[in-house]
N, CA, C and O atoms as a printed pandas DataFrame, in Angstrom:
     atom_number atom_name residue_name chain_id  residue_number  x_coord  y_coord  z_coord
0              1         N          MET        A               1    0.817   -1.191    0.000
1              2        CA          MET        A               1    0.000    0.000    0.000
2              3         C          MET        A               1    0.863    1.259    0.000
3              4         O          MET        A               1    0.472    2.271   -0.581
4              5         N          GLN        A               2    2.024    1.212    0.638
5              6        CA          GLN        A               2    2.836    2.412    0.771
6              7         C          GLN        A               2    3.250    2.976   -0.578
7              8         O          GLN        A               2    3.179    4.187   -0.788
8              9         N          ALA        A               3    3.678    2.123   -1.490
9             10        CA          ALA        A               3    4.109    2.602   -2.815
10            11         C          ALA        A               3    2.958    3.268   -3.559
11            12         O          ALA        A               3    3.149    4.306   -4.194
12            13         N          GLU        A               4    1.779    2.689   -3.486
13            14        CA          GLU        A               4    0.620    3.262   -4.165
14            15         C          GLU        A               4    0.227    4.596   -3.546
15            16         O          GLU        A               4   -0.180    5.520   -4.250
16            17         N          PHE        A               5    0.350    4.693   -2.213
17            18        CA          PHE        A               5   -0.003    5.944   -1.553
18            19         C          PHE        A               5    1.001    7.037   -1.912
19            20         O          PHE        A               5    0.627    8.199   -2.066
20            21         N          VAL        A               6    2.266    6.668   -2.044
21            22        CA          VAL        A               6    3.285    7.634   -2.476
22            23         C          VAL        A               6    2.975    8.091   -3.900
23            24         O          VAL        A               6    3.142    9.268   -4.221
24            25         N          ALA        A               7    2.524    7.171   -4.760
25            26        CA          ALA        A               7    2.130    7.545   -6.125
26            27         C          ALA        A               7    0.940    8.507   -6.087
27            28         O          ALA        A               7    0.885    9.451   -6.876
28            29         N          CYS        A               8   -0.003    8.277   -5.184
29            30        CA          CYS        A               8   -1.131    9.202   -5.026
30            31         C          CYS        A               8   -0.634   10.575   -4.579
31            32         O          CYS        A               8   -1.167   11.601   -5.004
32            33         N          TYR        A               9    0.373   10.593   -3.733
33            34        CA          TYR        A               9    0.975   11.855   -3.277
34            35         C          TYR        A               9    1.553   12.626   -4.469
35            36         O          TYR        A               9    1.324   13.828   -4.612
36            37         N          GLU        A              10    2.298   11.924   -5.313
37            38        CA          GLU        A              10    2.890   12.565   -6.481
38            39         C          GLU        A              10    1.800   13.093   -7.425
39            40         O          GLU        A              10    1.905   14.209   -7.936
40            41         N          ALA        A              11    0.769   12.297   -7.651
41            42        CA          ALA        A              11   -0.336   12.725   -8.517
42            43         C          ALA        A              11   -1.095   13.896   -7.903
43            44         O          ALA        A              11   -1.582   14.768   -8.621
44            45         N          THR        A              12   -1.196   13.915   -6.591
45            46        CA          THR        A              12   -1.865   15.024   -5.906
46            47         C          THR        A              12   -1.136   16.335   -6.176
47            48         O          THR        A              12   -1.766   17.367   -6.411
48            49         N          GLY        A              13    0.187   16.290   -6.142
49            50        CA          GLY        A              13    0.966   17.495   -6.452
50            51         C          GLY        A              13    0.678   17.997   -7.851
51            52         O          GLY        A              13    0.567   19.204   -8.070
52            53         N          GLN        A              14    0.555   17.078   -8.805
53            54        CA          GLN        A              14    0.238   17.460  -10.185
54            55         C          GLN        A              14   -1.184   18.027  -10.284
55            56         O          GLN        A              14   -1.425   18.985  -11.019
56            57         N          ALA        A              15   -2.115   17.432   -9.545
57            58        CA          ALA        A              15   -3.503   17.910   -9.573
58            59         C          ALA        A              15   -3.602   19.323   -9.004
59            60         O          ALA        A              15   -4.313   20.165   -9.552
60            61         N          VAL        A              16   -2.897   19.584   -7.915
61            62        CA          VAL        A              16   -2.903   20.922   -7.319
62            63         C          VAL        A              16   -2.317   21.934   -8.313
63            64         O          VAL        A              16   -2.841   23.037   -8.468
64            65         N          TRP        A              17   -1.234   21.547   -8.976
65            66        CA          TRP        A              17   -0.626   22.425   -9.980
66            67         C          TRP        A              17   -1.612   22.711  -11.113
67            68         O          TRP        A              17   -1.762   23.857  -11.536
68            69         N          LEU        A              18   -2.286   21.663  -11.604
69            70        CA          LEU        A              18   -3.256   21.848  -12.691
70            71         C          LEU        A              18   -4.386   22.786  -12.289
71            72         O          LEU        A              18   -4.801   23.637  -13.076
72            73         N          LYS        A              19   -4.887   22.629  -11.056
73            74        CA          LYS        A              19   -5.983   23.491  -10.606
74            75         C          LYS        A              19   -5.555   24.947  -10.527
75            76         O          LYS        A              19   -6.390   25.843  -10.653
76            77         N          LYS        A              20   -4.271   25.196  -10.321
77            78        CA          LYS        A              20   -3.771   26.577  -10.296
78            79         C          LYS        A              20   -3.413   27.066  -11.696
79            80         O          LYS        A              20   -3.530   28.258  -11.982
80            81         N          PHE        A              21   -2.981   26.166  -12.564
81            82        CA          PHE        A              21   -2.521   26.531  -13.905
82            83         C          PHE        A              21   -3.672   26.818  -14.869
83            84         O          PHE        A              21   -3.624   27.796  -15.616
84            85         N          ILE        A              22   -4.697   25.978  -14.859
85            86        CA          ILE        A              22   -5.805   26.075  -15.825
86            87         C          ILE        A              22   -6.464   27.453  -15.815
87            88         O          ILE        A              22   -6.683   28.008  -16.892
88            89         N          PRO        A              23   -6.793   28.035  -14.662
89            90        CA          PRO        A              23   -7.399   29.377  -14.704
90            91         C          PRO        A              23   -6.496   30.426  -15.346
91            92         O          PRO        A              23   -6.990   31.404  -15.907
92            93         N          GLY        A              24   -5.184   30.236  -15.273
93            94        CA          GLY        A              24   -4.261   31.171  -15.895
94            95         C          GLY        A              24   -4.344   31.166  -17.412
95            96         O          GLY        A              24   -3.905   32.120  -18.055
96            97         N          LEU        A              25   -4.891   30.124  -17.988
97            98        CA          LEU        A              25   -5.079   30.056  -19.436
98            99         C          LEU        A              25   -6.262   30.904  -19.889
99           100         O          LEU        A              25   -6.429   31.162  -21.081
100          101         N          ARG        A              26   -7.076   31.333  -18.940
101          102        CA          ARG        A              26   -8.262   32.155  -19.177
102          103         C          ARG        A              26   -9.302   31.477  -20.063
103          104         O          ARG        A              26  -10.049   32.130  -20.791
104          105         N          VAL        A              27   -9.327   30.155  -19.980
105          106        CA          VAL        A              27  -10.373   29.393  -20.669
106          107         C          VAL        A              27  -11.559   29.232  -19.729
107          108         O          VAL        A              27  -12.715   29.332  -20.138
108          109         N          VAL        A              28  -11.249   28.982  -18.473
109          110        CA          VAL        A              28  -12.263   28.911  -17.423
110          111         C          VAL        A              28  -11.767   29.751  -16.250
111          112         O          VAL        A              28  -10.564   29.954  -16.085
112          113         N          ASP        A              29  -12.696   30.232  -15.445
113          114        CA          ASP        A              29  -12.308   31.051  -14.296
114          115         C          ASP        A              29  -11.642   30.214  -13.205
115          116         O          ASP        A              29  -10.650   30.630  -12.607
116          117         N          SER        A              30  -12.195   29.041  -12.960
117          118        CA          SER        A              30  -11.642   28.170  -11.923
118          119         C          SER        A              30  -12.158   26.751  -12.148
119          120         O          SER        A              30  -13.062   26.513  -12.950
120          121         N          ILE        A              31  -11.568   25.839  -11.429
121          122        CA          ILE        A              31  -12.041   24.457  -11.443
122          123         C          ILE        A              31  -12.630   24.200  -10.065
123          124         O          ILE        A              31  -11.899   24.058   -9.084
124          125         N          SER        A              32  -13.947   24.142   -9.996
125          126        CA          SER        A              32  -14.585   24.012   -8.694
126          127         C          SER        A              32  -14.719   22.559   -8.245
127          128         O          SER        A              32  -14.717   22.280   -7.046
128          129         N          ASN        A              33  -14.835   21.637   -9.191
129          130        CA          ASN        A              33  -14.983   20.230   -8.823
130          131         C          ASN        A              33  -13.633   19.618   -8.494
131          132         O          ASN        A              33  -12.608   20.029   -9.037
132          133         N          PRO        A              34  -13.635   18.635   -7.605
133          134        CA          PRO        A              34  -12.369   17.952   -7.322
134          135         C          PRO        A              34  -11.888   17.194   -8.556
135          136         O          PRO        A              34  -12.696   16.641   -9.302
136          137         N          LEU        A              35  -10.579   17.169   -8.768
137          138        CA          LEU        A              35  -10.010   16.366   -9.840
138          139         C          LEU        A              35   -9.964   14.918   -9.369
139          140         O          LEU        A              35   -9.600   14.643   -8.226
140          141         N          THR        A              36  -10.331   14.001  -10.246
141          142        CA          THR        A              36  -10.381   12.590   -9.886
142          143         C          THR        A              36   -9.069   11.905  -10.213
143          144         O          THR        A              36   -8.577   11.973  -11.339
144          145         N          LEU        A              37   -8.513   11.246   -9.215
145          146        CA          LEU        A              37   -7.340   10.402   -9.393
146          147         C          LEU        A              37   -7.801    8.959   -9.267
147          148         O          LEU        A              37   -8.593    8.629   -8.384
148          149         N          TYR        A              38   -7.310    8.112  -10.140
149          150        CA          TYR        A              38   -7.681    6.700  -10.103
150          151         C          TYR        A              38   -6.523    5.873   -9.558
151          152         O          TYR        A              38   -5.368    6.084   -9.925
152          153         N          CYS        A              39   -6.843    4.944   -8.689
153          154        CA          CYS        A              39   -5.842    4.091   -8.056
154          155         C          CYS        A              39   -6.371    2.664   -8.056
155          156         O          CYS        A              39   -7.546    2.438   -7.768
156          157         N          ASP        A              40   -5.509    1.697   -8.378
157          158        CA          ASP        A              40   -5.957    0.307   -8.411
158          159         C          ASP        A              40   -5.686   -0.428   -7.107
159          160         O          ASP        A              40   -5.777   -1.654   -7.059
160          161         N          ASN        A              41   -5.355    0.303   -6.054
161          162        CA          ASN        A              41   -5.083   -0.299   -4.761
162          163         C          ASN        A              41   -6.150    0.144   -3.767
163          164         O          ASN        A              41   -6.159    1.291   -3.321
164          165         N          GLU        A              42   -7.047   -0.776   -3.424
165          166        CA          GLU        A              42   -8.169   -0.428   -2.543
166          167         C          GLU        A              42   -7.726    0.080   -1.171
167          168         O          GLU        A              42   -8.306    1.052   -0.687
168          169         N          PRO        A              43   -6.723   -0.529   -0.517
169          170        CA          PRO        A              43   -6.306    0.023    0.779
170          171         C          PRO        A              43   -5.801    1.459    0.685
171          172         O          PRO        A              43   -6.067    2.259    1.582
172          173         N          ALA        A              44   -5.085    1.801   -0.372
173          174        CA          ALA        A              44   -4.597    3.176   -0.533
174          175         C          ALA        A              44   -5.761    4.141   -0.719
175          176         O          ALA        A              44   -5.754    5.238   -0.160
176          177         N          VAL        A              45   -6.763    3.741   -1.503
177          178        CA          VAL        A              45   -7.947    4.582   -1.708
178          179         C          VAL        A              45   -8.683    4.769   -0.384
179          180         O          VAL        A              45   -9.077    5.883   -0.041
180          181         N          PHE        A              46   -8.867    3.676    0.359
181          182        CA          PHE        A              46   -9.560    3.750    1.650
182          183         C          PHE        A              46   -8.801    4.661    2.613
183          184         O          PHE        A              46   -9.398    5.515    3.268
184          185         N          TYR        A              47   -7.489    4.476    2.695
185          186        CA          TYR        A              47   -6.670    5.262    3.620
186          187         C          TYR        A              47   -6.726    6.752    3.274
187          188         O          TYR        A              47   -6.804    7.593    4.170
188          189         N          ALA        A              48   -6.687    7.078    1.992
189          190        CA          ALA        A              48   -6.713    8.483    1.573
190          191         C          ALA        A              48   -8.059    9.137    1.854
191          192         O          ALA        A              48   -8.132   10.340    2.104
192          193         N          SER        A              49   -9.116    8.347    1.813
193          194        CA          SER        A              49  -10.468    8.906    1.898
194          195         C          SER        A              49  -11.078    8.842    3.288
195          196         O          SER        A              49  -12.188    9.334    3.490
196          197         N          ASN        A              50  -10.386    8.250    4.247
197          198        CA          ASN        A              50  -10.946    8.084    5.586
198          199         C          ASN        A              50   -9.956    8.536    6.643
199          200         O          ASN        A              50   -8.749    8.595    6.406
200          201         N          ASN        A              51  -10.488    8.855    7.810
201          202        CA          ASN        A              51   -9.638    9.253    8.924
202          203         C          ASN        A              51   -9.124    8.054    9.701
203          204         O          ASN        A              51   -8.352    8.211   10.648
204          205         N          LYS        A              52   -9.541    6.872    9.313
205          206        CA          LYS        A              52   -9.112    5.668   10.017
206          207         C          LYS        A              52   -7.685    5.325    9.621
207          208         O          LYS        A              52   -7.214    5.698    8.547
208          209         N          SER        A              53   -7.020    4.620   10.494
209          210        CA          SER        A              53   -5.643    4.220   10.254
210          211         C          SER        A              53   -5.558    2.708   10.295
211          212         O          SER        A              53   -6.446    2.040   10.823
212          213         N          SER        A              54   -4.485    2.174    9.734
213          214        CA          SER        A              54   -4.284    0.732    9.760
214          215         C          SER        A              54   -2.820    0.449   10.054
215          216         O          SER        A              54   -1.982    1.348    9.989
216          217         N          GLY        A              55   -2.522   -0.773   10.371
217          218        CA          GLY        A              55   -1.153   -1.167   10.637
218          219         C          GLY        A              55   -0.254   -0.973    9.443
219          220         O          GLY        A              55    0.925   -0.653    9.595
220          221         N          ALA        A              56   -0.801   -1.163    8.243
221          222        CA          ALA        A              56   -0.006   -1.002    7.024
222          223         C          ALA        A              56    0.370    0.456    6.789
223          224         O          ALA        A              56    1.324    0.743    6.066
224          225         N          ALA        A              57   -0.364    1.367    7.389
225          226        CA          ALA        A              57   -0.126    2.791    7.154
226          227         C          ALA        A              57    0.839    3.412    8.146
227          228         O          ALA        A              57    1.218    4.571    7.979
228          229         N          LYS        A              58    1.248    2.687    9.165
229          230        CA          LYS        A              58    2.074    3.308   10.206
230          231         C          LYS        A              58    3.466    3.698    9.714
231          232         O          LYS        A              58    4.136    4.510   10.352
232          233         N          HIS        A              59    3.911    3.133    8.593
233          234        CA          HIS        A              59    5.228    3.454    8.074
234          235         C          HIS        A              59    5.204    4.561    7.017
235          236         O          HIS        A              59    6.248    4.909    6.464
236          237         N          ILE        A              60    4.048    5.105    6.738
237          238        CA          ILE        A              60    3.940    6.164    5.735
238          239         C          ILE        A              60    4.404    7.485    6.338
239          240         O          ILE        A              60    3.895    7.920    7.370
240          241         N          ASP        A              61    5.363    8.107    5.693
241          242        CA          ASP        A              61    5.930    9.371    6.153
242          243         C          ASP        A              61    4.830   10.431    6.252
243          244         O          ASP        A              61    3.895   10.451    5.452
244          245         N          ILE        A              62    4.958   11.294    7.233
245          246        CA          ILE        A              62    3.939   12.304    7.507
246          247         C          ILE        A              62    3.703   13.234    6.316
247          248         O          ILE        A              62    2.595   13.745    6.156
248          249         N          LYS        A              63    4.717   13.467    5.477
249          250        CA          LYS        A              63    4.537   14.395    4.351
250          251         C          LYS        A              63    3.514   13.886    3.347
251          252         O          LYS        A              63    2.904   14.679    2.630
252          253         N          TYR        A              64    3.318   12.578    3.287
253          254        CA          TYR        A              64    2.368   12.016    2.337
254          255         C          TYR        A              64    0.914   12.202    2.779
255          256         O          TYR        A              64   -0.011   11.952    2.007
256          257         N          HIS        A              65    0.722   12.636    4.013
257          258        CA          HIS        A              65   -0.637   12.836    4.510
258          259         C          HIS        A              65   -1.320   14.049    3.886
259          260         O          HIS        A              65   -2.502   14.292    4.131
260          261         N          VAL        A              66   -0.579   14.814    3.076
261          262        CA          VAL        A              66   -1.195   15.911    2.340
262          263         C          VAL        A              66   -2.275   15.373    1.400
263          264         O          VAL        A              66   -3.211   16.095    1.057
264          265         N          VAL        A              67   -2.153   14.129    0.987
265          266        CA          VAL        A              67   -3.180   13.509    0.134
266          267         C          VAL        A              67   -4.519   13.520    0.864
267          268         O          VAL        A              67   -5.544   13.889    0.292
268          269         N          LYS        A              68   -4.502   13.117    2.121
269          270        CA          LYS        A              68   -5.743   13.117    2.909
270          271         C          LYS        A              68   -6.298   14.532    3.045
271          272         O          LYS        A              68   -7.509   14.743    2.981
272          273         N          ASP        A              69   -5.405   15.493    3.230
273          274        CA          ASP        A              69   -5.840   16.895    3.349
274          275         C          ASP        A              69   -6.504   17.373    2.067
275          276         O          ASP        A              69   -7.539   18.038    2.122
276          277         N          ARG        A              70   -5.921   17.043    0.898
277          278        CA          ARG        A              70   -6.485   17.479   -0.379
278          279         C          ARG        A              70   -7.805   16.764   -0.667
279          280         O          ARG        A              70   -8.668   17.332   -1.336
280          281         N          VAL        A              71   -7.984   15.539   -0.183
281          282        CA          VAL        A              71   -9.275   14.857   -0.329
282          283         C          VAL        A              71  -10.309   15.555    0.545
283          284         O          VAL        A              71  -11.437   15.787    0.110
284          285         N          GLN        A              72   -9.929   15.888    1.774
285          286        CA          GLN        A              72  -10.870   16.542    2.695
286          287         C          GLN        A              72  -11.262   17.939    2.234
287          288         O          GLN        A              72  -12.410   18.347    2.410
288          289         N          ASP        A              73  -10.318   18.681    1.642
289          290        CA          ASP        A              73  -10.676   20.030    1.172
290          291         C          ASP        A              73  -11.233   20.021   -0.257
291          292         O          ASP        A              73  -11.445   21.077   -0.854
292          293         N          GLN        A              74  -11.465   18.834   -0.790
293          294        CA          GLN        A              74  -12.102   18.595   -2.092
294          295         C          GLN        A              74  -11.306   19.170   -3.266
295          296         O          GLN        A              74  -11.882   19.575   -4.275
296          297         N          THR        A              75   -9.992   19.201   -3.126
297          298        CA          THR        A              75   -9.147   19.531   -4.267
298          299         C          THR        A              75   -9.105   18.342   -5.209
299          300         O          THR        A              75   -9.128   18.496   -6.430
300          301         N          ILE        A              76   -9.042   17.137   -4.618
301          302        CA          ILE        A              76   -9.027   15.896   -5.394
302          303         C          ILE        A              76  -10.010   14.908   -4.793
303          304         O          ILE        A              76  -10.470   15.074   -3.664
304          305         N          LYS        A              77  -10.322   13.893   -5.555
305          306        CA          LYS        A              77  -10.994   12.715   -5.007
306          307         C          LYS        A              77  -10.278   11.510   -5.614
307          308         O          LYS        A              77   -9.848   11.540   -6.767
308          309         N          ILE        A              78  -10.163   10.477   -4.832
309          310        CA          ILE        A              78   -9.462    9.286   -5.277
310          311         C          ILE        A              78  -10.471    8.157   -5.381
311          312         O          ILE        A              78  -11.183    7.850   -4.425
312          313         N          GLU        A              79  -10.521    7.549   -6.550
313          314        CA          GLU        A              79  -11.459    6.453   -6.789
314          315         C          GLU        A              79  -10.697    5.191   -7.167
315          316         O          GLU        A              79   -9.647    5.239   -7.808
316          317         N          HIS        A              80  -11.251    4.077   -6.756
317          318        CA          HIS        A              80  -10.650    2.792   -7.115
318          319         C          HIS        A              80  -11.036    2.446   -8.551
319          320         O          HIS        A              80  -12.162    2.687   -8.986
320          321         N          ILE        A              81  -10.081    1.880   -9.267
321          322        CA          ILE        A              81  -10.330    1.410  -10.617
322          323         C          ILE        A              81   -9.655    0.047  -10.738
323          324         O          ILE        A              81   -8.571   -0.170  -10.196
324          325         N          SER        A              82  -10.293   -0.845  -11.436
325          326        CA          SER        A              82   -9.736   -2.179  -11.625
326          327         C          SER        A              82   -8.399   -2.104  -12.346
327          328         O          SER        A              82   -8.199   -1.254  -13.214
328          329         N          THR        A              83   -7.505   -2.981  -11.988
329          330        CA          THR        A              83   -6.204   -3.041  -12.645
330          331         C          THR        A              83   -6.365   -3.245  -14.147
331          332         O          THR        A              83   -5.567   -2.733  -14.932
332          333         N          ASP        A              84   -7.387   -3.986  -14.548
333          334        CA          ASP        A              84   -7.621   -4.238  -15.973
334          335         C          ASP        A              84   -7.920   -2.962  -16.754
335          336         O          ASP        A              84   -7.725   -2.920  -17.969
336          337         N          LEU        A              85   -8.386   -1.934  -16.078
337          338        CA          LEU        A              85   -8.770   -0.692  -16.748
338          339         C          LEU        A              85   -7.702    0.395  -16.660
339          340         O          LEU        A              85   -7.928    1.512  -17.126
340          341         N          MET        A              86   -6.568    0.099  -16.085
341          342        CA          MET        A              86   -5.491    1.082  -15.947
342          343         C          MET        A              86   -4.789    1.253  -17.289
343          344         O          MET        A              86   -3.917    0.459  -17.643
344          345         N          LEU        A              87   -5.164    2.279  -18.030
345          346        CA          LEU        A              87   -4.631    2.485  -19.372
346          347         C          LEU        A              87   -3.137    2.787  -19.386
347          348         O          LEU        A              87   -2.489    2.614  -20.418
348          349         N          ALA        A              88   -2.584    3.228  -18.282
349          350        CA          ALA        A              88   -1.159    3.553  -18.250
350          351         C          ALA        A              88   -0.278    2.315  -18.106
351          352         O          ALA        A              88    0.945    2.434  -18.183
352          353         N          ASP        A              89   -0.846    1.149  -17.903
353          354        CA          ASP        A              89   -0.045   -0.056  -17.695
354          355         C          ASP        A              89    0.989   -0.313  -18.786
355          356         O          ASP        A              89    2.090   -0.750  -18.449
356          357         N          PRO        A              90    0.714   -0.071  -20.075
357          358        CA          PRO        A              90    1.762   -0.303  -21.078
358          359         C          PRO        A              90    3.002    0.573  -20.873
359          360         O          PRO        A              90    4.081    0.259  -21.374
360          361         N          LEU        A              91    2.839    1.654  -20.144
361          362        CA          LEU        A              91    3.970    2.546  -19.889
362          363         C          LEU        A              91    4.801    2.088  -18.702
363          364         O          LEU        A              91    5.915    2.573  -18.498
364          365         N          THR        A              92    4.270    1.161  -17.920
365          366        CA          THR        A              92    4.944    0.787  -16.681
366          367         C          THR        A              92    5.293   -0.682  -16.564
367          368         O          THR        A              92    6.071   -1.054  -15.686
368          369         N          LYS        A              93    4.737   -1.540  -17.429
369          370        CA          LYS        A              93    5.004   -2.976  -17.299
370          371         C          LYS        A              93    4.784   -3.688  -18.619
371          372         O          LYS        A              93    4.102   -3.188  -19.514
372          373         N          GLY        A              94    5.371   -4.854  -18.716
373          374        CA          GLY        A              94    5.152   -5.676  -19.897
374          375         C          GLY        A              94    3.781   -6.333  -19.845
375          376         O          GLY        A              94    3.351   -6.806  -18.793
376          377         N          LEU        A              95    3.107   -6.361  -20.966
377          378        CA          LEU        A              95    1.763   -6.934  -21.039
378          379         C          LEU        A              95    1.680   -7.879  -22.228
379          380         O          LEU        A              95    2.436   -7.736  -23.190
380          381         N          PRO        A              96    0.763   -8.847  -22.169
381          382        CA          PRO        A              96    0.524   -9.674  -23.351
382          383         C          PRO        A              96    0.058   -8.791  -24.519
383          384         O          PRO        A              96   -0.576   -7.761  -24.289
384          385         N          PRO        A              97    0.363   -9.178  -25.766
385          386        CA          PRO        A              97    0.058   -8.315  -26.918
386          387         C          PRO        A              97   -1.400   -7.859  -27.008
387          388         O          PRO        A              97   -1.651   -6.691  -27.306
388          389         N          ASN        A              98   -2.365   -8.747  -26.758
389          390        CA          ASN        A              98   -3.767   -8.331  -26.898
390          391         C          ASN        A              98   -4.153   -7.277  -25.855
391          392         O          ASN        A              98   -4.903   -6.351  -26.162
392          393         N          ILE        A              99   -3.652   -7.411  -24.641
393          394        CA          ILE        A              99   -3.954   -6.424  -23.602
394          395         C          ILE        A              99   -3.217   -5.120  -23.895
395          396         O          ILE        A              99   -3.765   -4.037  -23.688
396          397         N          PHE        A             100   -1.985   -5.219  -24.373
397          398        CA          PHE        A             100   -1.209   -4.035  -24.744
398          399         C          PHE        A             100   -1.952   -3.222  -25.810
399          400         O          PHE        A             100   -2.095   -2.007  -25.674
400          401         N          HIS        A             101   -2.422   -3.887  -26.864
401          402        CA          HIS        A             101   -3.143   -3.187  -27.938
402          403         C          HIS        A             101   -4.453   -2.580  -27.434
403          404         O          HIS        A             101   -4.829   -1.486  -27.856
404          405         N          TYR        A             102   -5.144   -3.277  -26.540
405          406        CA          TYR        A             102   -6.380   -2.751  -25.956
406          407         C          TYR        A             102   -6.094   -1.437  -25.220
407          408         O          TYR        A             102   -6.826   -0.460  -25.374
408          409         N          HIS        A             103   -5.028   -1.426  -24.424
409          410        CA          HIS        A             103   -4.703   -0.229  -23.647
410          411         C          HIS        A             103   -4.235    0.927  -24.525
411          412         O          HIS        A             103   -4.654    2.064  -24.311
412          413         N          ILE        A             104   -3.382    0.664  -25.501
413          414        CA          ILE        A             104   -2.919    1.789  -26.325
414          415         C          ILE        A             104   -4.038    2.317  -27.217
415          416         O          ILE        A             104   -4.035    3.491  -27.586
416          417         N          ALA        A             105   -4.996    1.458  -27.565
417          418        CA          ALA        A             105   -6.179    1.954  -28.278
418          419         C          ALA        A             105   -7.004    2.843  -27.350
419          420         O          ALA        A             105   -7.551    3.859  -27.780
420          421         N          GLY        A             106   -7.089    2.460  -26.083
421          422        CA          GLY        A             106   -7.803    3.270  -25.094
422          423         C          GLY        A             106   -7.172    4.634  -24.888
423          424         O          GLY        A             106   -7.857    5.595  -24.537
424          425         N          MET        A             107   -5.855    4.721  -25.109
425          426        CA          MET        A             107   -5.153    5.999  -25.008
426          427         C          MET        A             107   -5.309    6.831  -26.276
427          428         O          MET        A             107   -4.950    8.008  -26.302
428          429         N          GLY        A             108   -5.851    6.208  -27.334
429          430        CA          GLY        A             108   -6.016    6.912  -28.597
430          431         C          GLY        A             108   -4.767    6.893  -29.464
431          432         O          GLY        A             108   -4.658    7.673  -30.410
432          433         N          LEU        A             109   -3.822    6.009  -29.151
433          434        CA          LEU        A             109   -2.582    5.955  -29.922
434          435         C          LEU        A             109   -2.713    5.136  -31.201
435          436         O          LEU        A             109   -1.924    5.304  -32.131
436          437         N          ILE        A             110   -3.700    4.259  -31.249
437          438        CA          ILE        A             110   -4.015    3.507  -32.466
438          439         C          ILE        A             110   -5.522    3.484  -32.594
439          440         O          ILE        A             110   -6.235    3.919  -31.690
440          441         N          GLY        A             111   -6.008    2.975  -33.716
441          442        CA          GLY        A             111   -7.455    2.859  -33.926
442          443         C          GLY        A             111   -8.069    1.908  -32.910
443          444         O          GLY        A             111   -7.646    1.861  -31.755
444          445         N          LYS        A             112   -9.040    1.173  -33.337
445          446        CA          LYS        A             112   -9.684    0.257  -32.402
446          447         C          LYS        A             112   -8.733   -0.882  -32.026
447          448         O          LYS        A             112   -7.823   -1.218  -32.785
448          449         N          PRO        A             113   -8.951   -1.466  -30.858
449          450        CA          PRO        A             113   -8.031   -2.498  -30.393
450          451         C          PRO        A             113   -8.035   -3.723  -31.298
451          452         O          PRO        A             113   -9.066   -4.139  -31.826
452          453         N          LEU        A             114   -6.851   -4.274  -31.451
453          454        CA          LEU        A             114   -6.732   -5.504  -32.223
454          455         C          LEU        A             114   -7.274   -6.655  -31.394
455          456         O          LEU        A             114   -6.954   -6.787  -30.212
456          457         N          ILE        A             115   -8.077   -7.467  -32.006
457          458        CA          ILE        A             115   -8.618   -8.635  -31.328
458          459         C          ILE        A             115   -7.892   -9.845  -31.896
459          460         O          ILE        A             115   -7.926  -10.116  -33.096
460          461         N          LEU        A             116   -7.258  -10.536  -31.025
461          462        CA          LEU        A             116   -6.543  -11.731  -31.466
462          463         C          LEU        A             116   -7.567  -12.840  -31.700
463          464         O          LEU        A             116   -8.218  -13.307  -30.765
464          465         N          GLU        A             117   -7.694  -13.240  -32.923
465          466        CA          GLU        A             117   -8.658  -14.281  -33.254
466          467         C          GLU        A             117   -7.999  -15.630  -33.190
467          468         O          GLU        A             117   -6.852  -15.807  -33.599
468          469         N          GLN        A             118   -8.741  -16.573  -32.672
469          470        CA          GLN        A             118   -8.261  -17.947  -32.634
470          471         C          GLN        A             118   -8.854  -18.672  -33.818
471          472         O          GLN        A             118  -10.054  -18.606  -34.083
472          473         N          GLU        A             119   -7.982  -19.365  -34.521
473          474        CA          GLU        A             119   -8.470  -20.110  -35.677
474          475         C          GLU        A             119   -9.001  -21.451  -35.204
475          476         O          GLU        A             119   -8.395  -22.109  -34.358
476          477         N          ASP        A             120  -10.124  -21.847  -35.750
477          478        CA          ASP        A             120  -10.707  -23.144  -35.432
478          479         C          ASP        A             120  -10.239  -24.164  -36.430
479          480         O          ASP        A             120  -10.643  -24.116  -37.592
480          481         N          HIS        A             121   -9.410  -25.077  -36.021
481          482        CA          HIS        A             121   -8.918  -26.137  -36.881
482          483         C          HIS        A             121   -9.231  -27.462  -36.270
483          484         O          HIS        A             121   -8.898  -28.500  -36.842
């Protein structure tokens, strides 16, 4: 859980920056809704969204608790997403070809996903 929570911390910093940067473009006055961060680790999502603590969280450095603060002040919200739906996976790990093509199609890098057909012989 610690690694995922640290990743949420890093993403939180980017979300805070985006919320300050976007109004400077003068396209919108402000971003009032929380930015949604997706995490495939349920304990990290639970820990970020609740005031409860767990044994797994006792080793998390105090600086990472800013994630909880940004969730409470509604700068961000963290939602759980299935590992199968994490489109960034091709950027971080090796995947079987059919799953790789599905994800890069989801990113818009290629047309529709290639479906590996099995021949019936």
